[in-house]
N, CA and C of each residue as an Amber inpcrd file, in Angstrom:
protein
   615
  61.2870000  25.6060000 -32.4710000  60.4180000  26.3260000 -31.5300000
  61.1140000  27.6050000 -31.0860000  60.3810000  28.7340000 -31.1100000
  60.9580000  30.0160000 -30.7140000  61.1970000  30.0470000 -29.2030000
  62.1410000  30.8910000 -28.7370000  62.3680000  30.9960000 -27.2860000
  61.1060000  31.3340000 -26.4900000  60.2560000  32.2920000 -26.9530000
  59.0330000  32.5560000 -26.1810000  58.1130000  31.3450000 -26.1050000
  57.9800000  30.6240000 -27.2180000  57.1220000  29.4350000 -27.2120000
  57.6880000  28.3660000 -26.2840000  59.0050000  28.2140000 -26.2850000
  59.6430000  27.2350000 -25.4020000  59.4240000  27.6110000 -23.9460000
  59.5440000  28.9160000 -23.6400000  59.3250000  29.3810000 -22.2610000
  57.9060000  29.0810000 -21.8100000  56.9440000  29.2130000 -22.7240000
  55.5560000  28.9050000 -22.3740000  55.3680000  27.4100000 -22.1280000
  56.0570000  26.5820000 -22.9020000  55.9760000  25.1360000 -22.7090000
  56.5680000  24.7440000 -21.3590000  57.7110000  25.3300000 -21.0350000
  58.3760000  25.0350000 -19.7620000  57.4800000  25.4310000 -18.5830000
  56.6620000  26.4570000 -18.7750000  55.7800000  26.9200000 -17.6920000
  54.8150000  25.8300000 -17.2450000  54.4820000  24.9160000 -18.1620000
  53.6430000  23.7560000 -17.8110000  52.3670000  24.2150000 -17.0950000
  51.5390000  24.9230000 -17.8250000  50.3480000  25.5460000 -17.2490000
  49.3580000  24.5020000 -16.7160000  48.9740000  24.6120000 -15.4490000
  48.0180000  23.6670000 -14.8640000  46.6540000  23.7350000 -15.5510000
  45.9220000  22.6410000 -15.4790000  44.6220000  22.5340000 -16.1510000
  43.6400000  23.6460000 -15.7710000  43.5170000  24.0290000 -14.4810000
  42.5700000  25.1030000 -14.1520000  42.9210000  26.4260000 -14.8330000
  44.2150000  26.6780000 -15.0410000  44.6050000  27.9230000 -15.6950000
  44.3730000  27.8260000 -17.1970000  44.5690000  26.6390000 -17.7620000
  44.2340000  26.4280000 -19.1730000  42.7490000  26.7100000 -19.3960000
  41.9250000  26.2480000 -18.4750000  40.4870000  26.4980000 -18.5650000
  40.1840000  27.9830000 -18.4250000  40.8450000  28.6440000 -17.4830000
  40.6460000  30.0840000 -17.2950000  41.0490000  30.8480000 -18.5540000
  42.1030000  30.4060000 -19.2130000  42.5540000  31.0550000 -20.4490000
  41.4800000  30.9360000 -21.5400000  40.8110000  29.7880000 -21.5900000
  39.7320000  29.6090000 -22.5610000  38.5720000  30.5590000 -22.2670000
  38.2350000  30.7090000 -20.9850000  37.1830000  31.6570000 -20.6050000
  37.5960000  33.0870000 -20.9510000  38.8720000  33.4070000 -20.7530000
  39.3620000  34.7440000 -21.0660000  39.1830000  35.0480000 -22.5500000
  39.4910000  34.0730000 -23.3910000  39.3290000  34.2550000 -24.8330000
  37.8660000  34.4840000 -25.1940000  36.9800000  33.7970000 -24.5020000
  35.5400000  33.9320000 -24.7750000  35.0400000  35.3470000 -24.5050000
  35.6270000  36.0100000 -23.4940000  35.1690000  37.3620000 -23.1520000
  36.0700000  38.4390000 -23.7480000  36.9850000  38.0310000 -24.6220000
  37.8390000  39.0000000 -25.3020000  38.9230000  39.5960000 -24.4340000
  39.3610000  38.8540000 -23.4400000  40.4110000  39.3320000 -22.5330000
  41.7560000  38.7550000 -22.9640000  42.7350000  39.6200000 -23.1530000
  44.0780000  39.1780000 -23.5130000  44.8480000  38.8500000 -22.2360000
  44.9030000  37.5750000 -21.9090000  45.5380000  37.1460000 -20.6560000
  47.0470000  37.0080000 -20.8290000  47.7650000  37.0600000 -19.7120000
  49.2120000  36.9130000 -19.7410000  49.6130000  35.5420000 -20.2640000
  50.7870000  35.4690000 -20.8950000  51.3130000  34.2080000 -21.4150000
  51.7020000  33.2900000 -20.2530000  51.7300000  31.9720000 -20.4960000
  52.1300000  31.0450000 -19.4340000  53.4700000  31.3750000 -18.8030000
  54.4530000  31.8130000 -19.6100000  55.7710000  32.1350000 -19.0590000
  55.7090000  33.3130000 -18.0970000  54.8330000  34.2660000 -18.3790000
  54.6600000  35.4050000 -17.4680000  54.0270000  34.9210000 -16.1650000
  53.0080000  34.0810000 -16.2840000  52.3690000  33.5430000 -15.0830000
  53.3400000  32.7670000 -14.2240000  54.1590000  31.9300000 -14.8560000
  55.1370000  31.1520000 -14.0980000  56.1400000  32.0620000 -13.4040000
  56.5040000  33.1630000 -14.0690000  57.4270000  34.1290000 -13.4620000
  56.7990000  34.7890000 -12.2460000  55.5330000  35.1820000 -12.3730000
  54.8380000  35.7960000 -11.2360000  54.7180000  34.8200000 -10.0680000
  54.4180000  33.5620000 -10.3770000  54.3210000  32.5520000  -9.3110000
  55.6620000  32.3720000  -8.6180000  56.7440000  32.3940000  -9.4010000
  58.0890000  32.2510000  -8.8210000  58.4300000  33.4390000  -7.9390000
  58.0660000  34.6550000  -8.3830000  58.3210000  35.8430000  -7.5680000
  57.5390000  35.7800000  -6.2560000  56.2630000  35.3830000  -6.3500000
  55.4460000  35.2650000  -5.1370000  56.0220000  34.2270000  -4.1810000
  56.4970000  33.1140000  -4.7350000  57.0790000  32.0670000  -3.8930000
  58.3700000  32.5490000  -3.2440000  59.2030000  33.2800000  -4.0090000
  60.4720000  33.7820000  -3.4690000  60.2370000  34.7560000  -2.3200000
  59.1400000  35.4960000  -2.4060000  58.7990000  36.4550000  -1.3590000
  58.0570000  35.8040000  -0.1930000  57.7060000  34.5140000  -0.3530000
  56.8410000  33.8540000   0.6310000  55.5910000  34.7090000   0.8460000
  55.0260000  35.1520000  -0.2850000  53.9860000  36.1770000  -0.2700000
  52.7220000  35.7260000   0.4400000  52.2950000  36.5640000   1.3500000
  51.0600000  36.3100000   2.0860000  49.9510000  37.2550000   1.6530000
  50.3490000  38.4200000   1.1050000  49.3690000  39.4250000   0.7090000
  49.8040000  40.0520000  -0.6130000  48.9670000  39.9210000  -1.6290000
  49.3060000  40.3740000  -2.9860000  48.1410000  41.1740000  -3.5530000
  48.4730000  42.1550000  -4.3820000  47.4630000  42.9250000  -5.1170000
  47.7010000  42.7300000  -6.6050000  46.6230000  42.4800000  -7.3440000
  46.7140000  42.5260000  -8.8020000  45.6930000  43.5280000  -9.3180000
  46.1020000  44.2850000 -10.3220000  45.2110000  45.2410000 -10.9780000
  44.9950000  44.7380000 -12.3960000  43.7970000  44.2420000 -12.6480000
  43.4990000  43.5390000 -13.8850000  43.5760000  42.0510000 -13.6270000
  42.4500000  41.3570000 -13.7420000  42.4040000  39.9420000 -13.3740000
  42.8840000  39.0190000 -14.4830000  42.9090000  39.5180000 -15.7280000
  43.1860000  38.6090000 -16.8380000  42.1460000  37.5090000 -16.8960000
  40.9120000  37.8370000 -16.4600000  39.8070000  36.8750000 -16.4130000
  40.1570000  35.6480000 -15.5810000  41.0510000  35.8210000 -14.6270000
  41.3850000  34.7340000 -13.7020000  42.7090000  34.0640000 -13.9780000
  43.3140000  34.3220000 -15.1260000  44.5740000  33.6640000 -15.4680000
  45.7020000  34.1390000 -14.5490000  45.9150000  35.4410000 -14.4660000
  46.9710000  35.9440000 -13.5790000  46.6200000  35.6830000 -12.1210000
  45.3230000  35.7380000 -11.8050000  44.8810000  35.4720000 -10.4350000
  45.3310000  34.0910000  -9.9710000  45.0830000  33.0910000 -10.7910000
  45.4440000  31.7250000 -10.4190000  46.9560000  31.5160000 -10.3840000
  47.6810000  32.1390000 -11.3020000  49.1400000  32.0120000 -11.2800000
  49.7200000  32.6210000 -10.0060000  49.2420000  33.7910000  -9.6250000
  49.7440000  34.4240000  -8.4020000  49.4310000  33.5670000  -7.1770000
  48.2130000  33.0590000  -7.1060000  47.8410000  32.2070000  -5.9770000
  48.7080000  30.9560000  -5.9100000  49.1140000  30.4480000  -7.0670000
  49.9440000  29.2430000  -7.1040000  51.2840000  29.4490000  -6.4220000
  51.7780000  30.6920000  -6.4250000  53.0710000  30.9630000  -5.8060000
  52.9820000  31.4750000  -4.3810000  51.7990000  31.8660000  -3.9590000
  51.6280000  32.4310000  -2.6240000  51.5370000  31.3480000  -1.5500000
  51.6740000  31.7670000  -0.3040000  51.4710000  30.8670000   0.8240000
  50.0400000  30.3430000   0.8170000  49.8400000  29.1840000   1.3900000
  48.5040000  28.5900000   1.3860000  47.5200000  29.4110000   2.2140000
  48.0320000  30.2410000   3.1180000  47.1560000  31.1120000   3.8990000
  47.1640000  32.5320000   3.3480000  47.7380000  32.7140000   2.1520000
  47.8230000  34.0400000   1.5610000  46.4880000  34.5200000   1.0200000
  46.3640000  35.8550000   0.9320000  45.1430000  36.4850000   0.4250000
  45.5100000  37.3950000  -0.7460000  44.8210000  37.2200000  -1.8540000
  45.0230000  38.0320000  -3.0440000  43.8840000  39.0300000  -3.1860000
  44.2370000  40.2980000  -3.3300000  43.2610000  41.3440000  -3.6070000
  43.3100000  41.6430000  -5.0970000  42.2100000  41.4020000  -5.7900000
  42.1540000  41.5380000  -7.2440000  41.1960000  42.6650000  -7.6150000
  41.7250000  43.6580000  -8.3290000  40.9510000  44.8510000  -8.6840000
  40.7530000  44.8920000 -10.1930000  39.5130000  45.0410000 -10.6340000
  39.2360000  45.1190000 -12.0730000  37.9600000  45.9180000 -12.2830000
  38.0130000  46.8650000 -13.2130000  36.8240000  47.6690000 -13.4860000
  35.8820000  46.9710000 -14.4620000  36.3870000  45.9360000 -15.1580000
  35.5890000  45.2360000 -16.1530000  34.8140000  44.0950000 -15.4890000
  33.5190000  44.2720000 -15.3490000  32.7030000  43.2870000 -14.6660000
  32.6890000  41.9340000 -15.3490000  32.7460000  41.9230000 -16.6820000
  32.7240000  40.6520000 -17.4060000  34.0080000  39.8670000 -17.1630000
  35.1320000  40.5560000 -17.1510000  36.4000000  39.8900000 -16.8670000
  36.3980000  39.3480000 -15.4400000  35.8280000  40.1170000 -14.5360000
  35.8110000  39.6770000 -13.1470000  34.8680000  38.4890000 -12.9420000
  33.7790000  38.4600000 -13.6800000  32.8820000  37.2980000 -13.6070000
  33.5940000  36.0450000 -14.1190000  34.3720000  36.2110000 -15.1840000
  35.1420000  35.0790000 -15.7050000  36.1720000  34.6240000 -14.6740000
  36.7720000  35.5840000 -13.9750000  37.7400000  35.2370000 -12.9350000
  37.0670000  34.4600000 -11.8060000  35.8560000  34.8550000 -11.4640000
  35.1270000  34.1560000 -10.3900000  34.8410000  32.7070000 -10.7890000
  34.4810000  32.5040000 -12.0540000  34.2530000  31.1480000 -12.5540000
  35.5360000  30.3340000 -12.4730000  36.6590000  30.9660000 -12.8820000
  37.9520000  30.2690000 -12.8540000  38.3290000  29.8720000 -11.4300000
  38.0800000  30.7450000 -10.4790000  38.3970000  30.4440000  -9.0840000
  37.5320000  29.3040000  -8.5530000  36.2670000  29.2950000  -8.9390000
  35.3600000  28.2210000  -8.5120000  35.8050000  26.8910000  -9.1000000
  36.1320000  26.8900000 -10.4010000  36.5660000  25.6580000 -11.0530000
  37.8680000  25.1320000 -10.4530000  38.7320000  26.0530000 -10.0270000
  40.0060000  25.6570000  -9.4320000  39.8750000  25.3060000  -7.9510000
  38.6590000  25.4520000  -7.4110000  38.3600000  25.1340000  -6.0100000
  39.2200000  25.9570000  -5.0440000  39.3710000  27.2370000  -5.3700000
  40.0900000  28.1530000  -4.4790000  39.1330000  28.5990000  -3.3670000
  39.5080000  28.4300000  -2.1040000  38.6280000  28.8510000  -1.0100000
  38.3090000  30.3480000  -1.0990000  37.0620000  30.6880000  -0.8950000
  36.6040000  32.0770000  -1.0200000  37.4260000  33.0760000  -0.2040000
  37.8390000  32.7570000   1.0470000  38.5890000  33.7400000   1.8330000
  39.9630000  34.0980000   1.2570000  40.4470000  33.3230000   0.2910000
  41.7880000  33.5850000  -0.2410000  41.8180000  34.7030000  -1.2690000
  40.6630000  35.1400000  -1.7620000  40.6390000  36.1610000  -2.8170000
  39.5850000  37.2260000  -2.5140000  40.0060000  38.4740000  -2.5810000
  39.0810000  39.6070000  -2.5090000  38.9310000  40.1640000  -3.9190000
  37.7800000  39.9760000  -4.5320000  37.5140000  40.5240000  -5.8620000
  36.8330000  41.8720000  -5.6990000  37.4880000  42.9240000  -6.1840000
  36.9400000  44.2700000  -6.0660000  36.6660000  44.8080000  -7.4580000
  35.4070000  45.1000000  -7.7320000  35.0340000  45.6870000  -9.0120000
  35.1010000  47.2020000  -8.8980000  36.0260000  47.8060000  -9.6370000
  36.1800000  49.2520000  -9.5700000  37.4850000  49.6990000 -10.1710000
  37.6860000  50.9980000 -10.1750000  38.8980000  51.5910000 -10.7230000
  40.0250000  51.5300000  -9.7040000  41.2180000  51.1800000 -10.1590000
  42.3760000  51.1610000  -9.2610000  42.6430000  52.5460000  -8.6920000
  42.3050000  53.5880000  -9.4390000  42.5080000  54.9540000  -8.9460000
  41.6800000  55.2110000  -7.6950000  40.5270000  54.5430000  -7.5950000
  39.6750000  54.6920000  -6.4170000  40.0560000  53.7140000  -5.3100000
  40.4990000  52.5140000  -5.7060000  40.7710000  51.4560000  -4.7140000
  42.1370000  51.6090000  -4.0530000  43.1630000  51.9180000  -4.8210000
  44.5240000  51.9730000  -4.2720000  44.6550000  52.9000000  -3.0650000
  44.0560000  54.0930000  -3.0770000  44.1940000  54.9680000  -1.9080000
  43.6530000  54.3750000  -0.6160000  42.7920000  53.3480000  -0.7380000
  42.1750000  52.7530000   0.4560000  42.9550000  51.5480000   0.9800000
  43.9890000  51.1240000   0.2710000  44.7440000  49.9480000   0.7060000
  45.7670000  50.3330000   1.7810000  46.1060000  49.3710000   2.6070000
  46.9590000  49.5920000   3.7800000  48.3980000  49.9030000   3.4050000
  48.9790000  50.8820000   4.0640000  50.3930000  51.2100000   3.8640000
  51.2640000  50.0030000   4.1950000  52.1840000  49.6720000   3.2940000
  53.1390000  48.6040000   3.5560000  52.5190000  47.2470000   3.7960000
  51.3030000  47.0430000   3.2970000  50.5880000  45.8110000   3.6220000
  50.7280000  44.6780000   2.6210000  51.5150000  44.8920000   1.5410000
  51.5260000  43.8950000   0.4740000  52.9500000  43.5170000   0.0550000
  53.1110000  42.2420000  -0.2470000  54.4170000  41.7110000  -0.6330000
  54.7060000  41.9100000  -2.1150000  53.6680000  41.8830000  -2.9210000
  53.8040000  41.9350000  -4.3750000  52.5980000  42.6530000  -4.9510000
  52.8520000  43.5480000  -5.9090000  51.7680000  44.2240000  -6.6190000
  52.0000000  44.0200000  -8.1130000  50.9770000  43.5050000  -8.7950000
  51.0820000  43.2340000 -10.2290000  50.0420000  44.0500000 -10.9760000
  50.4940000  44.7600000 -12.0300000  49.5970000  45.5880000 -12.8360000
  49.5500000  45.0770000 -14.2730000  48.3500000  44.8250000 -14.7430000
  48.1300000  44.4550000 -16.1400000  46.8530000  45.1530000 -16.5670000
  46.9600000  46.4760000 -16.7170000  45.7770000  47.2930000 -16.9660000
  46.1160000  48.3580000 -18.0060000  45.5790000  49.5690000 -17.8400000
  45.7930000  50.6550000 -18.7960000  47.0990000  51.3840000 -18.4660000
  48.1210000  51.2770000 -19.3210000  49.4140000  51.9100000 -19.0220000
  49.3230000  53.4050000 -18.7630000  48.3660000  54.0800000 -19.3950000
  48.2840000  55.5280000 -19.2180000  48.0160000  55.9160000 -17.7710000
  47.5410000  54.9630000 -16.9740000  47.2770000  55.2430000 -15.5630000
  48.4920000  54.9740000 -14.6720000  49.4640000  54.2420000 -15.1720000
  50.5630000  53.7730000 -14.3220000  51.3450000  54.8960000 -13.6290000
  51.7480000  55.9570000 -14.3270000  52.5080000  56.9960000 -13.6200000
  51.7510000  57.5920000 -12.4350000  50.4330000  57.7680000 -12.6020000
  49.6390000  58.3340000 -11.5050000  49.4930000  57.3520000 -10.3440000
  49.5040000  56.0550000 -10.6510000  49.3580000  55.0560000  -9.5920000
  50.6390000  54.8480000  -8.7910000  51.7730000  55.1870000  -9.3730000
  53.0570000  54.8150000  -8.7720000  53.1940000  55.2130000  -7.2990000
  52.8370000  56.4320000  -6.8870000  52.9720000  56.7660000  -5.4580000
  52.1870000  55.8300000  -4.5500000  50.9910000  55.4370000  -4.9900000
  50.1880000  54.5190000  -4.1730000  50.7760000  53.1060000  -4.1990000
  51.2950000  52.6820000  -5.3500000  51.8820000  51.3510000  -5.4470000
  53.0710000  51.2040000  -4.4980000  53.9210000  52.2140000  -4.4700000
  55.0780000  52.1500000  -3.5760000  54.6530000  52.2850000  -2.1120000
  53.5770000  53.0050000  -1.8650000  53.1000000  53.1850000  -0.4910000
  52.5700000  51.8790000   0.0940000  51.8280000  51.1120000  -0.7100000
  51.2050000  49.8960000  -0.1670000  52.1800000  48.7260000  -0.1170000
  53.3070000  48.8450000  -0.7950000  54.2800000  47.7480000  -0.8440000
  55.1300000  47.7190000   0.4200000  55.3680000  46.5410000   0.9600000
  56.2560000  46.4250000   2.1180000  57.7030000  46.5710000   1.6860000
  58.5740000  46.8610000   2.6280000  60.0060000  46.9350000   2.3350000
  60.4810000  45.5930000   1.7960000  61.1980000  45.6290000   0.6830000
  61.6700000  44.3960000   0.0800000  60.6750000  43.7190000  -0.8360000
  59.4860000  44.3210000  -0.9890000  58.4760000  43.7670000  -1.8720000
  58.7670000  44.0960000  -3.3320000  57.9390000  43.5840000  -4.2210000
  58.1770000  43.7370000  -5.6590000  56.9500000  44.3270000  -6.3430000
  57.2090000  45.3260000  -7.2110000  56.1960000  45.8630000  -8.1120000
  56.4340000  45.2560000  -9.4870000  55.3750000  44.9090000 -10.1940000
  55.5180000  44.3230000 -11.5300000  54.4370000  44.8600000 -12.4500000
  54.8430000  45.1670000 -13.6810000  53.9120000  45.6560000 -14.7040000
  54.1060000  44.8130000 -15.9650000  53.0250000  44.4330000 -16.5990000
  53.1170000  43.6230000 -17.8170000  52.7980000  44.4650000 -19.0570000
  53.5920000  44.2780000 -20.1260000  53.2840000  44.9080000 -21.4030000
  54.3030000  45.9030000 -21.9220000  55.4160000  46.0630000 -21.2220000
  56.4040000  47.0860000 -21.5950000  56.9590000  46.8770000 -23.0010000
  57.1390000  45.6340000 -23.4200000  57.7740000  45.3520000 -24.7110000
  56.7640000  45.1350000 -25.8390000  55.5080000  45.3790000 -25.5740000
  54.4580000  45.1200000 -26.5560000  54.6940000  45.8950000 -27.8430000
  54.8380000  45.1820000 -28.9510000  55.0220000  45.7650000 -30.2800000
  56.2540000  46.6580000 -30.3820000  57.1640000  46.5740000 -29.4420000
  58.4210000  47.3350000 -29.4610000  58.2020000  48.8510000 -29.5100000
  57.0650000  49.3180000 -29.0610000  56.7500000  50.7360000 -29.2260000
  57.5130000  51.6320000 -28.2510000  57.7750000  51.1540000 -27.0520000
  58.4640000  52.0050000 -26.0770000  59.8820000  52.3310000 -26.5510000
  60.5180000  51.3640000 -27.1960000  61.8750000  51.5820000 -27.7100000
  61.8890000  52.3980000 -28.9970000  60.7370000  52.5320000 -29.6590000
  60.6350000  53.2800000 -30.9110000  60.3370000  54.7390000 -30.5920000
  61.3410000  55.5980000 -30.7140000  61.1680000  56.9930000 -30.3090000
  60.1680000  57.7570000 -31.1680000  59.8060000  57.2010000 -32.3090000
  58.8000000  57.8670000 -33.1490000  57.3770000  57.5850000 -32.6570000
  57.2070000  56.5980000 -31.7980000  55.8840000  56.2480000 -31.2690000
  55.5170000  57.2170000 -30.1470000  54.3820000  57.8940000 -30.3000000
  54.0000000  58.9210000 -29.3270000  52.5630000  58.7460000 -28.8370000
  51.9960000  57.5410000 -28.9810000  50.6400000  57.3320000 -28.4880000
  50.6370000  57.3980000 -26.9590000  49.4600000  57.5570000 -26.3730000
  49.3590000  57.8350000 -24.9310000  49.9030000  56.7020000 -24.0770000
  49.6510000  55.4460000 -24.4730000  50.1450000  54.3210000 -23.6810000
  51.6660000  54.2500000 -23.7040000  52.2490000  54.4580000 -24.8850000
  53.7140000  54.4110000 -25.0040000  54.3630000  55.5180000 -24.1900000
  53.8060000  56.7160000 -24.2710000  54.3430000  57.8410000 -23.4890000
  54.2230000  57.5550000 -21.9930000  53.1270000  56.9280000 -21.5910000
  52.9350000  56.6020000 -20.1700000  53.9930000  55.6050000 -19.6990000
  54.3020000  54.5970000 -20.5250000  55.3750000  53.6510000 -20.1670000
  56.6920000  54.3960000 -19.9760000  56.9950000  55.3140000 -20.8680000
  58.2470000  56.0790000 -20.7530000  58.2540000  56.9290000 -19.4900000
  57.1070000  57.5110000 -19.1700000  57.0100000  58.3160000 -17.9480000
  57.2240000  57.4510000 -16.7060000  56.6680000  56.2450000 -16.7270000
  56.8510000  55.3250000 -15.6010000  58.3200000  54.9540000 -15.4500000
  58.9690000  54.6200000 -16.5620000  60.3930000  54.2810000 -16.5230000
  61.2190000  55.4450000 -15.9920000  60.8930000  56.6650000 -16.4330000
  61.6230000  57.8480000 -15.9760000  61.4300000  58.0570000 -14.4760000
  60.2130000  57.8320000 -14.0000000  59.9380000  58.0040000 -12.5670000
  60.6990000  56.9770000 -11.7410000  60.7730000  55.7460000 -12.2180000
  61.5170000  54.7090000 -11.4970000  63.0140000  55.0070000 -11.5170000
  63.5030000  55.4970000 -12.6470000  64.9260000  55.8260000 -12.7580000
  65.2980000  56.9700000 -11.8230000  64.3730000  57.8970000 -11.6340000
  64.6410000  59.0490000 -10.7600000  64.7270000  58.6420000  -9.2960000
  64.1110000  57.5080000  -8.9470000  64.1810000  57.0210000  -7.5680000
  65.4490000  56.1840000  -7.4130000  66.4670000  56.7720000  -6.8640000
  67.7830000  56.1290000  -6.8070000  67.8080000  54.8710000  -5.9480000
  66.8040000  54.7150000  -5.0950000  66.7850000  53.5430000  -4.2090000
  65.9860000  52.3860000  -4.8040000  65.4940000  52.5610000  -6.0330000
  64.6830000  51.5190000  -6.6660000  65.5350000  50.7120000  -7.6420000
  65.5720000  49.4110000  -7.4540000  66.2220000  48.5250000  -8.4240000
  65.1680000  48.0590000  -9.4180000  65.4730000  48.1180000 -10.6970000
  64.4930000  47.7740000 -11.7200000  65.1240000  46.8690000 -12.7680000
  64.2860000  46.0850000 -13.4240000  64.7550000  45.1830000 -14.4730000
  63.5870000  44.8770000 -15.4020000  63.9230000  44.5240000 -16.6370000
  62.9150000  44.1210000 -17.6160000  63.1470000  42.6540000 -17.9520000
  62.1280000  41.8390000 -17.7690000  62.2130000  40.4190000 -18.0970000
  61.5030000  40.1990000 -19.4300000  62.1900000  39.6480000 -20.4340000
  61.5930000  39.4860000 -21.7670000  60.7060000  38.2520000 -21.8720000
  59.6920000  38.1850000 -21.0360000  58.6980000  37.1220000 -21.1080000
  57.3780000  37.7400000 -21.5130000  56.5760000  37.0020000 -22.2940000
  55.3040000  37.5500000 -22.7560000  55.5220000  38.8510000 -23.4820000
  54.7280000  39.8630000 -23.1190000  54.8770000  41.1890000 -23.7080000
  55.8330000  42.0680000 -22.9140000  56.6410000  41.4370000 -22.0500000
  57.6310000  42.1870000 -21.2880000  57.1520000  42.4600000 -19.8820000
  57.9140000  42.0200000 -18.8960000  57.5620000  42.2100000 -17.4920000
  58.5730000  43.1580000 -16.8610000  58.1060000  44.3450000 -16.4860000
  58.9360000  45.3250000 -15.7810000  58.7790000  45.0900000 -14.2970000
  59.9090000  44.8990000 -13.5860000  59.8350000  44.7280000 -12.1350000
  60.6720000  45.7970000 -11.4520000  60.2430000  46.1990000 -10.2830000
  60.9490000  47.1980000  -9.4950000  60.9160000  46.7880000  -8.0270000
  62.0490000  46.9940000  -7.3650000  62.1640000  46.6670000  -5.9470000
  62.6240000  47.9070000  -5.1940000  61.6880000  48.6410000  -4.5790000
  62.0830000  49.7970000  -3.7720000  62.7390000  49.3420000  -2.4800000
  63.7610000  50.0450000  -2.0440000  64.4150000  49.6720000  -0.7850000
  63.8190000  50.4550000   0.3670000
């Protein structure tokens, strides 16, 4: 068994998330791997997270993993422009019997929603959306994050393109721009976790 496959087995994905993953496949949504979900749940638990933002629902897969690590009174704000993915997420939440007040599902562009979120109001922000938007979102992501909170982006290691200097497509260039922006912020600690397609995390001080 390969290390990534073993990590997914260790994640021991709960039945409601397995069901959500099946719904995600039905609507053509590429959801995060179980190991990525388990990592996000662990980060949320370590932060004792009460307020979290996710951009891209993964048709409910990442939503349920994040909720699994949050406080029982925590509220997750989930932003997705894809209505079909969000409908699948709503089904997953209903099947998992998640109380309605625990999740705010917002259908729309993160570029429009992020400016309206509260300064310093969130413990964890997770992005699994269009990388080309990430550099532009960064000022808002750091603004809404509380001191000591964590920013996370999924997909950095996808197809090894970011490390391949000959790759110049828009998504790859956007990842490089995001990395450069984080590196320029001397007070930001960053790391890459080799789970799933790669989880980039940053902790601004």
